[in-house]
N, C-alpha and C positions, 0 to 999 in steps of 0.2 A: 839109301837115297830112293829105294823103288816106294817105299812108305811113304816121303815125302811128295812124290808124285800123285800117289791115289787122294791124297789128301786135299788135292786142286782138282779132280775130277770134275767137271759140272761147270768150274769157277770159272780157268783160265783154257782157251782155246788149243787146242794140241797144234802144233807147229807154228805157232803164235811167237813175238819176242819174248812174251812172258815166260813161254813154258821152255824157249832155249834157256832164258837165264837161269829159271829154276833149278837147271840140270847144273847149273855151275856152282848153286850153293852146297855146302857141308853142312848135314843137319847136326853134326856133334859139335861144332865150332858156332853155333848161333849165340848171339847175344843175349843175357839174362835180362837186360833192361832195355828198352830202347826208348829215347825221349826224343820229341818234335816240337821245334816252334815252326807252327805251321803259319808262313807269312804269305802274303801276297794276293790276298784275297780282294783288297781296295783297285790294287792295280792291275789286276785281270779285269775287272768291273770296267775301270776307266779304259782298256784297251777295246773293248767293246761298244764305248758309249753307253755304259747303263749302269742304274744306281749303285751304290756299294754293297747295300742289301742283297742285289744280284748276286754280288763274289762270295760273299758271307753263306749265301744258301749252297753255290756251287762247291764250298771250300766244306761244308757239312756233307755233302754227298762223296766228295772224296775222302773226308775223316771215317765216313761209315765202312767205304772200300778197304782201306787200311788196317781198320782195327780187326776186320775180318781176316784178311791176309795175315796180319800177325798172330792170329789165333789158330791158323790154319797151321800157318808155319812152327807152331808150338814155343813163341816167344813167351817167356812166363811173364814179363810186366812189361806195360807200353803206356806211356805216359806222354798226354798231349798238352801243349800250352793252349789253355782254350781264350783265356782272360784275364788281363794282367790288372794290377793296380792303376797303372798307367792308362789303362783304355777308357775312364773314365771321363778323361778329360774329350773324348770325341764327342762328335756333336748328338744330345739327345736323342734326336730320330734313330740314329746310330744303334745308339746302345739299345734303345727298347725293340729294335728289329734282332739285336742278337740275341738278348733275353726270350725273346718270342722264339727263335729258332732252337734254343737249349729246353726250353717249354715241349717244343714239336719232338726235339729227338727222344726226352725222356719219355714221352708218352708213346711214340713210334716203336722205339728203340730196345726198349726193356724185355720184350719179347726174343727178339734178335739175341740180345746178350745172354738170356736163358737158355735159348737153344744152342748156343756155341760154349754154355758153359764157363762165361764171363762175369767176374766180379766187377762191380763199379766202385770205385772210389774217386773221393775229390779232396786235394789238397788246396789251402790258401785260408785265407780270410772271407771262408762264404757265407759266414754268418751275415755279413755286411749285405747280402744278397735280398732282393724282395723276399717277403715271407713266404708267398705261394711257391716261389723256385726252390725255396730251403724247403718247404713241406714235400714236393715231387721229389728232391733231389734224395732227400731222407728216406721216401716211400722207395725209389728205385735200387737204393743201397740195400736196404733190408730186403729188397724180392731175390738180390742179384749175393747175397752175404754169402751164401754157402758153395758160391760156383768157385772150382778149382783149378779150371785149365787155362786161364790166364787173369790178371789183374789189369782192367783199365784203370787208369789214374788221371783223373780232367784237374788240371788246374786252373781254377776258379776265382777269381779277386785275388790273383798270386804274385808275390813281389818275393823274388830272393833274398834280399835284404832285410824285408820285414818276416821271414820265417826265420833269420836268424837274430832280429829282435825279439821274435815270441819264445825262440828256444832259450836264448840268454835270460830273460825274465823268469820264466819257468825254472831256469837251472840255478838262477841267483835264489829265487825263494827257497827251494830247496838246500842250498847250498846253506843259507842261514840257518835253515831249522834243523837241518843235522850237524850242523856247525863242522862244516868241511874245511880243511884246509885249502890255501893255493893250489899245493901242487896234485891234489885230489881230481882237478879239472883236468880232465884229458880230452883227446877228439874222441875217444871211443863214448864219454860221458858226454859231450855233449852233441854227439851223432844221437844219442837217444831221445831228445828230445826237439828232433827237426819232426817236419810233417811226414817226412819220410823213414821215420825210424825202423820201421820193422822190413823196410825195401831194399833190396841190393842197390848200390850209386849204378847209374846209366854206364853201359859199357859203350853206346854209341848215342850221339846226340847228332839229328838232322835235321838242318835248317833248311827252309826254301826260299826261292827270290835271290838269292845269290848275296843276301845281305851279310858280312864277315861280322858278326856280335852276337853276343848271348842275350842280350836283352833283358837281363836280373833274371835268370831264369837256374833253379837249381845250383845257385852259386856253390855251396857246400861240395854238393854232390857230383860236380863233374868236372872236380879237381884233375883225374887221370882218365875222362872219357875222351874216346875219340871223335873228332867233330868230321861231320859231312854236311859239304853246301853243294845245296844245286841251285841252278839257274832257274830251274821250273817253279813256275809258282803253284801256290797250293790246290787250289782246284785242278790244275792240272795233271798232280801228282800220282799216279797209279801205281799199280802192284808193279809195273816195269821198273818203274824209279826206285821204290822200294827194295826190291830183289838188286838193282846194282849198288845202291848203299849198303846191303850187307855184304855182298861181293867184295867191294870194295875195302869194307871193314877186315873179312878175313882175308885179305893178302897183306895183312899190316902187323907189324911188329910191334907188340904193347909191351913196354919198359916200365912202366910206373916209377919212374925214376931211380932205375935199376938196368940189369941185364936185360928183362923182356923175355917175351916168349916169342918163339918161332912163328914165323908166317906159313900157311900152307903155299906151295909151290902153285 
C-alpha cells in the first residue's frame, strides 16, 4: 500500500479526496485491463454554451490525466474509445476538430508516453483515416513500441461489429486454406483474429455521462466484464472518479457464469 502512495507523490495533494480514495484501493486486486467509453464532451460544452470542440478539448485533457493515473496505479492495459465508425455522421467541422485534436495529442504526448513507459496501440479500421494522421500514428507507435509499463490502446474508426466482421473474414480465408472442419472453429480460435488478440479481456468497463449502453464497443471482449456507469461527463472525470470506479470494482464478486470470486470486505 505504501508503494502505491509513493507513486502518486506530487500528482495528487495529501489529504485531498483523491488521496483518501487511493488509500482504499487494494494494489493486489487492480484490474488487468480497464476500458473506458469517454462520453459527454458535447453535453459538457452545451451546458456552458460553448462549441462542441471546446468539450472535446476538455475531454482530451481529462484523457491525459486518466492515462497517467492508470500508469501510476500499475494497470497493464487501458483502452479508450476515441472515435467510432458512427462518428463519421457528425458535422464535418466537428470531425475536423477531432482529427486536429488527435494530431495535437500525438505531437505533444509521445514524450509523455515515453517518460511513463507507456506503449501506444491503435485498434479499429484506422487505415481509413487521413494519410497524415496514419503517418503520425505509425510514428508514435514505433517510438513507444518497446515500452512495457502499460499499454494504451486507442480505438479509432472502431466498431465492435466491424471487428467481428474482420475477424470472421480472416478466419474464413484461413479455414479454407487449411481445410479446417467446422468443429475446429472455437471461441479461442475466433479470439485470435480480433484486434485485441494478444490482450486480456477488459475486467472493468467505465462509461461516463450516465448512458446505459455499450455503444458497439468491444462486443466480444466484454462478455464477463464488470460495468461501471457514472453520471459524470467525461471532461469532468478526474482521478477521484477513476479511484471510485476501482473501489466499486474491488467490492464486487466476479462470477464468470459460475461461483465467482469473493470480494474484499
